[in-house]
C-alpha positions as CSV (number, residue, x, y, z in Angstrom):
1,R,0.0,0.0,0.0
2,V,1.1,3.6,-0.7
3,A,0.0,6.8,1.2
4,A,1.0,10.4,0.4
5,G,3.8,9.1,-1.9
6,A,5.2,6.7,0.8
7,V,4.9,2.9,1.0
8,V,3.1,2.0,4.2
9,Q,2.9,-1.8,3.9
10,T,5.3,-4.4,2.4
11,A,4.2,-6.7,-0.4
12,F,1.6,-9.4,0.4
13,P,-0.3,-12.1,-1.5
14,V,-3.7,-11.0,-2.9
15,T,-5.2,-14.5,-2.9
16,T,-4.6,-17.8,-1.1
17,T,-5.6,-19.8,-4.1
18,V,-2.8,-22.1,-5.5
19,S,-3.7,-21.5,-9.1
20,D,-1.8,-19.2,-11.4
21,Q,-3.1,-15.6,-11.4
22,H,-2.5,-13.0,-14.1
23,E,-3.3,-9.5,-15.2
24,P,-4.4,-7.7,-12.0
25,A,-6.7,-4.7,-12.0
26,I,-7.7,-2.4,-9.0
27,A,-10.5,0.1,-8.1
28,F,-11.8,1.5,-4.9
29,D,-15.5,1.1,-4.1
30,G,-15.7,3.7,-1.3
31,T,-15.0,1.2,1.4
32,D,-12.6,-1.4,0.1
33,Y,-10.2,-1.9,-2.8
34,L,-11.4,-4.4,-5.4
35,V,-8.6,-6.4,-7.0
36,A,-9.6,-8.5,-10.1
37,W,-7.5,-10.9,-12.2
38,R,-7.5,-13.7,-14.7
39,D,-7.5,-17.0,-12.7
40,I,-6.5,-20.4,-14.1
41,R,-8.2,-22.6,-11.4
42,R,-10.3,-24.2,-14.2
43,P,-8.7,-25.7,-17.4
44,D,-10.5,-23.4,-19.8
45,G,-7.9,-20.6,-20.4
46,G,-9.0,-18.4,-17.6
47,D,-11.9,-16.8,-15.7
48,I,-12.3,-13.4,-14.0
49,Y,-12.1,-13.5,-10.2
50,A,-11.8,-10.7,-7.7
51,T,-11.3,-10.0,-4.0
52,R,-11.8,-7.1,-1.7
53,V,-8.9,-5.6,0.2
54,T,-9.5,-3.3,3.2
55,T,-7.7,0.0,3.5
56,T,-5.4,-1.6,6.1
57,G,-4.4,-4.4,3.7
58,T,-6.6,-7.2,4.9
59,L,-8.2,-9.7,2.4
60,R,-12.0,-10.0,2.8
61,D,-12.3,-12.8,0.2
62,P,-9.1,-14.8,0.5
63,T,-10.0,-17.3,-2.3
64,G,-11.7,-14.7,-4.4
65,F,-15.2,-14.5,-5.9
66,A,-16.3,-15.1,-9.5
67,V,-17.0,-12.2,-11.8
68,S,-17.2,-14.1,-15.0
69,T,-16.8,-17.9,-15.5
70,G,-18.1,-18.4,-19.0
71,S,-17.4,-21.2,-21.4
72,G,-14.6,-19.3,-23.3
73,T,-11.5,-17.6,-22.0
74,E,-11.9,-14.4,-20.1
75,A,-8.8,-12.2,-19.8
76,E,-7.3,-8.8,-19.3
77,V,-9.9,-7.3,-17.0
78,A,-10.1,-3.6,-16.3
79,L,-11.9,-1.8,-13.5
80,T,-13.1,1.8,-12.7
81,R,-15.4,3.3,-10.1
82,A,-18.4,5.6,-10.7
83,G,-19.4,8.3,-8.2
84,S,-22.1,6.0,-6.9
85,D,-19.4,3.5,-5.6
86,V,-20.4,1.0,-8.3
87,I,-17.4,-0.4,-10.2
88,L,-17.5,-1.2,-13.9
89,A,-15.5,-4.3,-14.9
90,A,-14.7,-5.1,-18.6
91,W,-12.6,-7.9,-20.1
92,L,-11.8,-9.8,-23.3
93,D,-14.1,-12.7,-23.8
94,S,-13.9,-15.5,-26.4
95,R,-17.3,-17.1,-25.8
96,S,-18.5,-16.4,-29.3
97,G,-15.8,-18.6,-30.9
98,T,-15.1,-16.0,-33.6
99,G,-12.5,-13.9,-31.7
100,N,-12.2,-11.7,-28.7
101,E,-15.1,-9.5,-27.8
102,L,-15.5,-6.9,-25.1
103,W,-17.8,-7.7,-22.2
104,S,-18.6,-6.0,-18.9
105,T,-20.6,-6.0,-15.7
106,R,-21.0,-3.7,-12.7
107,I,-19.9,-4.7,-9.2
108,S,-21.5,-3.1,-6.1
109,P,-19.9,-2.9,-2.6
110,G,-20.3,-6.3,-0.9
111,A,-19.1,-8.2,-4.0
112,S,-22.5,-8.1,-5.7
113,V,-22.1,-8.8,-9.5
114,A,-24.9,-7.1,-11.4
115,A,-24.7,-9.2,-14.6
116,P,-23.1,-12.6,-14.0
117,T,-23.3,-13.5,-17.7
118,G,-22.0,-10.1,-18.7
119,V,-23.0,-7.3,-21.1
120,R,-21.4,-7.2,-24.6
121,L,-19.8,-3.8,-25.4
122,A,-18.0,-4.5,-28.7
123,T,-17.2,-7.3,-31.1
124,T,-13.8,-8.1,-32.7
125,V,-11.7,-5.9,-30.4
126,G,-8.3,-7.5,-31.2
127,A,-5.7,-9.0,-28.9
128,D,-5.5,-6.2,-26.3
129,G,-7.8,-5.8,-23.3
130,P,-9.7,-2.7,-22.3
131,T,-9.1,0.3,-20.1
132,L,-11.9,2.3,-18.4
133,G,-12.5,5.8,-17.0
134,W,-15.3,7.7,-15.4
135,N,-15.7,11.5,-15.9
136,G,-18.5,12.2,-13.5
137,T,-21.2,11.5,-16.1
138,D,-20.4,8.3,-18.0
139,F,-17.8,5.7,-18.5
140,L,-15.3,5.5,-21.4
141,A,-13.8,2.2,-22.5
142,A,-10.7,2.2,-24.7
143,W,-8.7,-0.7,-26.3
144,R,-6.1,-1.3,-29.0
145,A,-7.3,-3.0,-32.2
146,P,-6.4,-2.8,-36.0
147,G,-6.4,0.9,-36.8
148,G,-5.3,2.2,-33.4
149,V,-7.0,2.9,-30.1
150,H,-10.8,2.5,-30.2
151,T,-13.3,3.9,-27.6
152,I,-16.9,3.5,-26.7
153,R,-19.0,5.4,-24.1
154,V,-21.0,3.4,-21.5
155,S,-23.8,4.9,-19.4
156,A,-23.7,5.0,-15.7
157,T,-26.1,2.0,-15.7
158,G,-23.7,0.0,-17.8
159,V,-25.4,0.4,-21.2
160,P,-23.1,0.8,-24.2
161,D,-23.6,3.7,-26.6
162,P,-25.8,2.4,-29.5
163,A,-23.6,4.5,-31.9
164,G,-20.8,2.0,-31.3
165,S,-17.0,2.7,-31.1
166,S,-14.7,5.1,-32.9
167,V,-10.9,5.3,-33.5
168,L,-9.2,7.9,-31.3
169,V,-5.4,7.4,-31.7
170,A,-4.0,5.8,-34.8
171,T,-0.4,5.4,-33.8
172,A,-0.6,3.5,-30.5
173,T,1.5,0.3,-30.2
174,S,0.3,-0.8,-26.8
175,R,-2.8,-1.3,-24.7
176,P,-3.9,2.2,-23.6
177,E,-4.8,3.3,-20.1
178,L,-7.6,5.7,-19.1
179,A,-8.4,7.7,-15.9
180,G,-11.1,10.3,-15.4
181,V,-11.6,13.4,-13.4
182,P,-14.8,15.5,-13.5
183,G,-15.2,16.7,-17.1
184,A,-12.2,15.0,-18.6
185,H,-10.3,11.7,-19.3
186,L,-6.5,11.2,-19.6
187,L,-5.4,8.6,-22.1
188,V,-1.9,7.0,-21.9
189,W,-0.3,4.6,-24.3
190,V,3.2,3.4,-25.5
191,D,4.6,4.2,-29.0
192,S,7.5,1.8,-30.0
193,A,8.3,3.9,-33.0
194,R,9.9,6.5,-30.8
195,M,13.7,6.3,-30.5
196,P,15.9,5.1,-28.8
197,S,13.3,2.8,-27.1
198,E,9.6,2.4,-26.3
199,T,8.1,5.7,-25.0
200,T,5.0,6.4,-22.9
201,L,2.8,9.1,-24.2
202,E,-0.4,10.8,-22.9
203,R,-3.3,12.9,-24.1
204,R,-5.9,14.8,-22.2
205,L,-9.5,14.3,-23.4
206,P,-11.9,17.0,-22.2
207,A,-15.6,16.2,-22.1
208,T,-16.2,19.0,-24.7
209,G,-13.8,20.7,-27.0
210,A,-10.5,19.6,-28.7
211,A,-8.2,17.0,-27.2
212,G,-4.9,18.2,-25.7
213,P,-1.4,17.6,-27.2
214,D,0.5,14.3,-27.0
215,L,3.0,14.6,-24.0
216,V,6.1,12.4,-23.4
217,V,6.4,10.8,-19.9
218,G,9.5,9.2,-18.3
219,G,12.2,10.2,-20.8
220,V,14.8,7.6,-19.8
221,A,16.7,5.7,-22.5
222,S,15.2,2.4,-21.5
223,A,12.1,0.5,-22.6
224,E,8.9,1.7,-21.0
225,S,5.8,-0.5,-21.3
226,E,2.5,-1.5,-19.7
227,P,1.4,1.8,-18.3
228,G,-1.0,2.0,-15.4
229,L,-3.0,5.1,-14.5
230,A,-5.3,6.4,-11.7
231,A,-6.9,9.7,-10.8
232,G,-6.4,10.7,-7.2
233,G,-7.4,13.6,-5.0
234,T,-5.5,16.0,-7.2
235,G,-4.1,14.9,-10.6
236,Y,-3.0,11.4,-11.4
237,V,-0.4,8.7,-10.7
238,L,1.1,6.9,-13.7
239,T,3.1,3.6,-13.4
240,W,5.0,1.6,-16.0
241,T,7.3,-1.4,-16.5
242,D,10.9,-0.1,-16.8
243,T,14.1,-1.9,-17.9
244,R,16.7,0.8,-16.9
245,H,18.3,-1.6,-14.4
246,G,18.6,-4.5,-16.9
247,W,15.6,-6.4,-15.7
248,K,11.9,-5.4,-15.3
249,T,10.9,-3.2,-12.4
250,I,8.0,-0.9,-11.7
251,Y,8.4,2.9,-11.8
252,G,5.9,5.7,-11.3
253,T,5.3,9.5,-11.4
254,R,2.6,11.9,-10.3
255,L,0.9,14.0,-13.0
256,D,-1.0,17.2,-12.5
257,D,-4.5,17.9,-13.9
258,A,-3.0,18.9,-17.2
259,G,-0.9,15.7,-17.5
260,I,2.5,17.3,-16.6
261,A,4.9,14.8,-14.9
262,L,5.9,16.0,-11.4
263,D,8.6,13.3,-10.5
264,G,11.2,13.7,-13.3
265,T,12.1,10.4,-14.8
266,G,10.0,8.5,-12.3
267,R,10.5,6.8,-8.9
268,L,11.2,3.1,-8.2
269,L,8.0,1.5,-6.7
270,S,8.8,-2.2,-6.7
271,P,11.7,-4.2,-5.1
272,E,14.8,-4.1,-7.4
273,T,16.1,-7.7,-7.3
274,R,17.5,-9.9,-10.0
275,D,15.7,-13.0,-8.8
276,A,12.4,-12.0,-10.5
277,D,10.9,-9.7,-13.2
278,R,8.1,-7.4,-12.0
279,Y,5.7,-6.0,-14.6
280,G,2.1,-5.4,-15.6
281,A,1.4,-2.9,-12.8
282,T,-2.1,-1.5,-12.2
283,V,-2.9,1.3,-9.7
284,S,-6.0,2.7,-8.0
285,W,-6.8,5.6,-5.7
286,G,-8.9,5.3,-2.5
287,N,-9.0,6.5,1.1
288,G,-6.3,9.1,0.6
289,M,-3.7,6.9,-1.0
290,Y,-2.9,4.7,-4.1
291,L,-2.7,0.9,-4.2
292,C,-0.4,-0.5,-6.9
293,V,-0.4,-4.2,-7.8
294,W,1.9,-6.0,-10.3
295,Q,3.0,-9.5,-11.4
296,R,6.1,-11.1,-10.1
297,R,7.8,-13.8,-12.3
298,P,10.6,-15.6,-10.4
299,L,13.4,-17.5,-12.1
300,M,11.6,-20.7,-10.8
301,G,8.2,-21.3,-9.3
302,A,4.7,-19.9,-9.9
303,M,3.9,-16.4,-10.9
304,T,2.4,-14.3,-8.0
305,L,1.0,-10.8,-7.4
306,E,2.7,-8.2,-5.2
307,A,1.4,-4.8,-4.1
308,T,2.4,-1.6,-2.5
309,R,0.6,1.5,-1.2
310,L,1.7,5.0,-2.4
311,A,1.2,8.4,-0.8
312,G,1.4,11.4,-3.0
313,E,2.3,14.6,-1.2
314,Q,5.3,16.6,-2.5
315,R,6.8,13.6,-4.3
316,L,5.8,10.0,-4.9
317,R,7.0,7.7,-2.0
318,P,6.4,4.0,-2.1
319,I,5.3,2.2,1.0
320,I,6.2,-1.5,0.5
321,M,3.7,-3.9,1.8
């Protein structure tokens, strides 16, 4: 866990289940953090499970609860919270047998899943999963597919825009990330065409009017990938997988409301050890701090999830859990 830029708790397991867990996502429901992931406890390619984590780091659902356990593979879940404390979850789903589709459901406090069979948002979304944001009025879902980054608006009650999706960014080369503040969303993605290595970019999307310019984040001559983004009390926190040490670690920075980076080339958030790569971080704001969760892949043994809390005062300070 992280508070005011500082880590207040060292890394801990998110579930006691022995199965492999992949692709974590986090949101805060007003009382607890909700952490969701792709779970391989059944031999069907993966289901979506979740658990609630209290603000003191205690697991309410040690083995997790089912969000979607359909006949196909469910993967790459994303979460975001609306002002009503309801969380929207969206994921890739292969149940149609014709390729990945985008499905969703709302989750209320108390682990109540509104649509256990899911609501379809889009068809043929490609290989990358979605990202979600809430701007105070409605949700925005974004994902990478042929042609660039596609988006679709979703109502507060979980109903997709009947007009369908549109292409927003044509040059993105990674799964994008979204976060929302009242009246605007911030979109983040990676462009591998930038030299000398992969570069994280961002763009502000106001509810009305023209989009802002593309801004570069990080700026270190090392590969930056897999961005994670959350809106906090003021501004945002952006995390990413970084290779500046020769192996994969998690870095982050604060961003102001205009998307300007406040922590230079970023701060190290994860342990820096050669015994494991750490990547695929996701981050969420709640109860005055950020919670960041990532995957840990050791040289031997099962993949696991680790987490830290962040506090965001004058500068980002990790609080290892």
